[in-house]
Structures are given as C-alpha cells and as structure tokens.
Steps between C-alpha positions, in 0.01 A plus 500: 500500500855477638777751445703468179797268543747777417359723773504212748864425423602864531311537826662185642844633414426836664364332811800271530745785443327716760521227763865425424606866484331551838691206649842523333522848350551595137868408473448180698223365275589327173274457200543125543344529848212699354432249222514210746264672744256599223531161328586654163804486274749780445356566155172612663684756712691627199181519295300698756775714655818480295734539796523476877511881519168526319355228723593705810337806345181312412468361854484862616273612216240235582449639851590864448253556215211386717610705801568806285155487343337477844708788634429733209129417500477578873705818450271619221199438723664690788573798277143502369316456829745636761713766328786623716459218752851374576376201694295377205804529272719309745231233534509450123876439522501275807182293496536316165856399589401358838199328344731322256735400782206357694405270214716200585413323175623782276697739715689311767793383289512827310550698821810289566613562141473876567716454808753318283497789253591738782777271624657413164650761272331443165540803275299349214202436727522848651502652151202286399301608807596866451409494131165326547381615843686823574200690365291364787725659763504825301119498481473451875770764549285750310188405693675525838669825398160651421387414855814640670616780268752633754741210438784544254527231234811363670327475839194344338702226332708427810180442692344296221813281496469445874132412463578246226765340723269486801226351284731224375592422862131485594421278200766254613356503854847535651387735776499474877121477514378155405143402427328444836334167567138507392546787255462416132781578259268736311429696820872507586591633155221757522643621830849512347366710210324738739810550714734542202271752331466695825878500545565600138246782514680650799832461319385679187340777704810552715653845467753557225865554590649649184745318273819521709558192716604553862873499576657181627588505871 
C-alpha cells in the first residue's frame, strides 16, 4: 500500500524546500519556487506549514529528529555499557551526524542547509533549534562533564561548542583531506569520525586554565 496522499505531498514540499534552501539560502528561496519544484499549489504549503518560517523549521525537524534519536540512543548505550568512557560519549555525538551526512539521498542537501544556517543570520531558526534541540547539547554536556570532572562548566561548553563546529565542518567535507581514490565514502567518513573523536578527546582532557582569559599582546 502506498503512502497517504497528504504525507506524500508534505514530503515532496519538504524535499523541494531542502534542495532549494541548500542552493539559494532561506532568504533567496521563495514559496513560489518551492511550489513549482514540488509540483503543488500554494494552498498545499499553507495547509501543511502555514508559513515559510514554519517550513524552514520543519526542514530541520525532519532531519534533526532522526539524528537526535540516534545520538541519544547511542549515548544511553555508552552510559550503560561503558560508564565514564569519554570516547564512547564523543562517538555517540559524532558518529550519527557523520552517518547522516554520508547518506547522499537524505543527508547531502541537508548538510548544505546547515552551512546556510551558519552563514545566514536567522534568529527565528536559531530559537527553534535551541528550543527543540538544546537539551541534546545539555545532555552531552552532562555526560562529558562526568568523564572530565575537572572542567568548569564554562570550559566544558566552550569545548563542546568547538566540537560542534568542527563536526559541522567535517559533515560538509570542506577539509584539506579528500577521499583517496579507491577508498569508499563509508570508509572515509569512518576515518573522519575516528580522527575527530581522537582530537576532541584530547581537547576535553586538556588541562584547565581558570576563567580569566590571557591578556592581549
């Protein structure tokens, strides 16, 4: 049995919006472009999403919900089977994100949408992501903090911010190291995950320096 027509229409709109946001950005994409690309009328967009702002949010929700569930499931498993193991916690944060980026059918365009979100100032989107997914970062912050109790909360969140930025960069595959000829994309992503986790572990275990920043030269 096929998917209900309403679901199919909604999914087509989300797919079209994701592709167009990736190519033209949020401000540069009109609802008319979305309806044309999805082969639907404007009434369908209004029915399912109500506004362009909600459409942007739902493009993120579609991917973020899946990635969040995978992250939290892997984190719960790490806590249960490898308590206090920082590397296992970092793996739960990094691996599901890189796995999604590797999936060209579902993740490729979304990675470019994330890059757009970093480049464009969109306060409504940032609030949406903070409200709906901020708890994920806090949960990982608690788990990492339990593994490296010497870090102050400020130091911990600085380092978690840097990890999130480095992960986004790795997801987009912007780096100097390109996939070698003869190496599968899955193997390349696995290597990227290994190197990022190793790097992040060293960063979180680095000695603390107090809360006063060094003086400017």
